[in-house]
PyMOL commands that place a pseudoatom at each C-alpha (Angstrom):
pseudoatom trace, name=CA, resn=UNK, resi=1, chain=A, elem=C, hetatm=0, pos=[-32.213, 7.356, 19.833]
pseudoatom trace, name=CA, resn=UNK, resi=2, chain=A, elem=C, hetatm=0, pos=[-29.608, 10.057, 20.278]
pseudoatom trace, name=CA, resn=UNK, resi=3, chain=A, elem=C, hetatm=0, pos=[-27.737, 10.120, 23.556]
pseudoatom trace, name=CA, resn=UNK, resi=4, chain=A, elem=C, hetatm=0, pos=[-25.946, 13.402, 22.897]
pseudoatom trace, name=CA, resn=UNK, resi=5, chain=A, elem=C, hetatm=0, pos=[-22.522, 11.835, 23.453]
pseudoatom trace, name=CA, resn=UNK, resi=6, chain=A, elem=C, hetatm=0, pos=[-20.983, 13.183, 20.232]
pseudoatom trace, name=CA, resn=UNK, resi=7, chain=A, elem=C, hetatm=0, pos=[-21.725, 15.614, 17.462]
pseudoatom trace, name=CA, resn=UNK, resi=8, chain=A, elem=C, hetatm=0, pos=[-20.428, 15.603, 13.883]
pseudoatom trace, name=CA, resn=UNK, resi=9, chain=A, elem=C, hetatm=0, pos=[-18.755, 18.894, 12.991]
pseudoatom trace, name=CA, resn=UNK, resi=10, chain=A, elem=C, hetatm=0, pos=[-18.001, 19.542, 9.309]
pseudoatom trace, name=CA, resn=UNK, resi=11, chain=A, elem=C, hetatm=0, pos=[-18.250, 15.824, 8.411]
pseudoatom trace, name=CA, resn=UNK, resi=12, chain=A, elem=C, hetatm=0, pos=[-21.147, 13.687, 7.291]
pseudoatom trace, name=CA, resn=UNK, resi=13, chain=A, elem=C, hetatm=0, pos=[-21.856, 10.169, 8.591]
pseudoatom trace, name=CA, resn=UNK, resi=14, chain=A, elem=C, hetatm=0, pos=[-20.919, 8.833, 5.132]
pseudoatom trace, name=CA, resn=UNK, resi=15, chain=A, elem=C, hetatm=0, pos=[-17.334, 10.108, 5.486]
pseudoatom trace, name=CA, resn=UNK, resi=16, chain=A, elem=C, hetatm=0, pos=[-17.095, 8.664, 8.988]
pseudoatom trace, name=CA, resn=UNK, resi=17, chain=A, elem=C, hetatm=0, pos=[-18.023, 5.311, 7.431]
pseudoatom trace, name=CA, resn=UNK, resi=18, chain=A, elem=C, hetatm=0, pos=[-15.431, 5.741, 4.645]
pseudoatom trace, name=CA, resn=UNK, resi=19, chain=A, elem=C, hetatm=0, pos=[-12.702, 6.567, 7.187]
pseudoatom trace, name=CA, resn=UNK, resi=20, chain=A, elem=C, hetatm=0, pos=[-13.648, 3.492, 9.235]
pseudoatom trace, name=CA, resn=UNK, resi=21, chain=A, elem=C, hetatm=0, pos=[-13.360, 1.236, 6.179]
pseudoatom trace, name=CA, resn=UNK, resi=22, chain=A, elem=C, hetatm=0, pos=[-9.986, 2.800, 5.296]
pseudoatom trace, name=CA, resn=UNK, resi=23, chain=A, elem=C, hetatm=0, pos=[-8.679, 2.222, 8.832]
pseudoatom trace, name=CA, resn=UNK, resi=24, chain=A, elem=C, hetatm=0, pos=[-9.877, -1.387, 8.784]
pseudoatom trace, name=CA, resn=UNK, resi=25, chain=A, elem=C, hetatm=0, pos=[-8.066, -2.044, 5.481]
pseudoatom trace, name=CA, resn=UNK, resi=26, chain=A, elem=C, hetatm=0, pos=[-4.922, -0.344, 6.781]
pseudoatom trace, name=CA, resn=UNK, resi=27, chain=A, elem=C, hetatm=0, pos=[-4.914, -2.449, 9.971]
pseudoatom trace, name=CA, resn=UNK, resi=28, chain=A, elem=C, hetatm=0, pos=[-5.583, -5.634, 7.980]
pseudoatom trace, name=CA, resn=UNK, resi=29, chain=A, elem=C, hetatm=0, pos=[-2.662, -4.869, 5.649]
pseudoatom trace, name=CA, resn=UNK, resi=30, chain=A, elem=C, hetatm=0, pos=[-0.382, -4.210, 8.610]
pseudoatom trace, name=CA, resn=UNK, resi=31, chain=A, elem=C, hetatm=0, pos=[-1.470, -7.484, 10.217]
pseudoatom trace, name=CA, resn=UNK, resi=32, chain=A, elem=C, hetatm=0, pos=[-0.730, -9.485, 7.048]
pseudoatom trace, name=CA, resn=UNK, resi=33, chain=A, elem=C, hetatm=0, pos=[2.672, -7.780, 6.749]
pseudoatom trace, name=CA, resn=UNK, resi=34, chain=A, elem=C, hetatm=0, pos=[3.499, -8.670, 10.358]
pseudoatom trace, name=CA, resn=UNK, resi=35, chain=A, elem=C, hetatm=0, pos=[2.597, -12.328, 9.725]
pseudoatom trace, name=CA, resn=UNK, resi=36, chain=A, elem=C, hetatm=0, pos=[4.942, -12.357, 6.748]
pseudoatom trace, name=CA, resn=UNK, resi=37, chain=A, elem=C, hetatm=0, pos=[8.005, -10.863, 8.418]
pseudoatom trace, name=CA, resn=UNK, resi=38, chain=A, elem=C, hetatm=0, pos=[7.865, -13.155, 11.439]
pseudoatom trace, name=CA, resn=UNK, resi=39, chain=A, elem=C, hetatm=0, pos=[7.392, -16.334, 9.418]
pseudoatom trace, name=CA, resn=UNK, resi=40, chain=A, elem=C, hetatm=0, pos=[10.527, -18.486, 9.253]
pseudoatom trace, name=CA, resn=UNK, resi=41, chain=A, elem=C, hetatm=0, pos=[11.974, -19.443, 5.860]
pseudoatom trace, name=CA, resn=UNK, resi=42, chain=A, elem=C, hetatm=0, pos=[10.462, -22.606, 4.443]
pseudoatom trace, name=CA, resn=UNK, resi=43, chain=A, elem=C, hetatm=0, pos=[7.772, -22.895, 7.088]
pseudoatom trace, name=CA, resn=UNK, resi=44, chain=A, elem=C, hetatm=0, pos=[4.104, -23.104, 6.279]
pseudoatom trace, name=CA, resn=UNK, resi=45, chain=A, elem=C, hetatm=0, pos=[1.523, -20.674, 7.554]
pseudoatom trace, name=CA, resn=UNK, resi=46, chain=A, elem=C, hetatm=0, pos=[0.130, -22.365, 10.658]
pseudoatom trace, name=CA, resn=UNK, resi=47, chain=A, elem=C, hetatm=0, pos=[-1.351, -19.348, 12.384]
pseudoatom trace, name=CA, resn=UNK, resi=48, chain=A, elem=C, hetatm=0, pos=[-4.112, -20.433, 14.707]
pseudoatom trace, name=CA, resn=UNK, resi=49, chain=A, elem=C, hetatm=0, pos=[-3.274, -24.119, 14.503]
pseudoatom trace, name=CA, resn=UNK, resi=50, chain=A, elem=C, hetatm=0, pos=[-2.175, -26.188, 17.467]
pseudoatom trace, name=CA, resn=UNK, resi=51, chain=A, elem=C, hetatm=0, pos=[-0.424, -29.510, 17.100]
pseudoatom trace, name=CA, resn=UNK, resi=52, chain=A, elem=C, hetatm=0, pos=[-0.403, -31.919, 20.021]
pseudoatom trace, name=CA, resn=UNK, resi=53, chain=A, elem=C, hetatm=0, pos=[1.548, -35.142, 19.778]
pseudoatom trace, name=CA, resn=UNK, resi=54, chain=A, elem=C, hetatm=0, pos=[0.761, -37.843, 22.288]
pseudoatom trace, name=CA, resn=UNK, resi=55, chain=A, elem=C, hetatm=0, pos=[2.768, -41.036, 22.689]
pseudoatom trace, name=CA, resn=UNK, resi=56, chain=A, elem=C, hetatm=0, pos=[1.057, -43.950, 20.988]
pseudoatom trace, name=CA, resn=UNK, resi=57, chain=A, elem=C, hetatm=0, pos=[0.527, -47.395, 22.425]
pseudoatom trace, name=CA, resn=UNK, resi=58, chain=A, elem=C, hetatm=0, pos=[3.128, -48.757, 20.019]
pseudoatom trace, name=CA, resn=UNK, resi=59, chain=A, elem=C, hetatm=0, pos=[5.808, -46.581, 21.627]
pseudoatom trace, name=CA, resn=UNK, resi=60, chain=A, elem=C, hetatm=0, pos=[5.008, -48.034, 25.061]
pseudoatom trace, name=CA, resn=UNK, resi=61, chain=A, elem=C, hetatm=0, pos=[5.241, -51.625, 23.807]
pseudoatom trace, name=CA, resn=UNK, resi=62, chain=A, elem=C, hetatm=0, pos=[8.847, -51.206, 22.687]
for i in range(1, 62): cmd.bond("trace and resi %d" % i, "trace and resi %d" % (i + 1))
show_as sticks, trace
zoom trace
């Protein structure tokens, strides 16, 4: 169902797909590079992980 919102001029849908894949790979590479430059020396990659430390019952008994 065509809505008439856009029209390809001098480009086929295949090349639009190829450009989209290229942009996705470029953005992914940039993202991985950004993760690398902001990572501190000697630290492990913990992106997306959350560590919560709660006091244990042993700590309260002391």
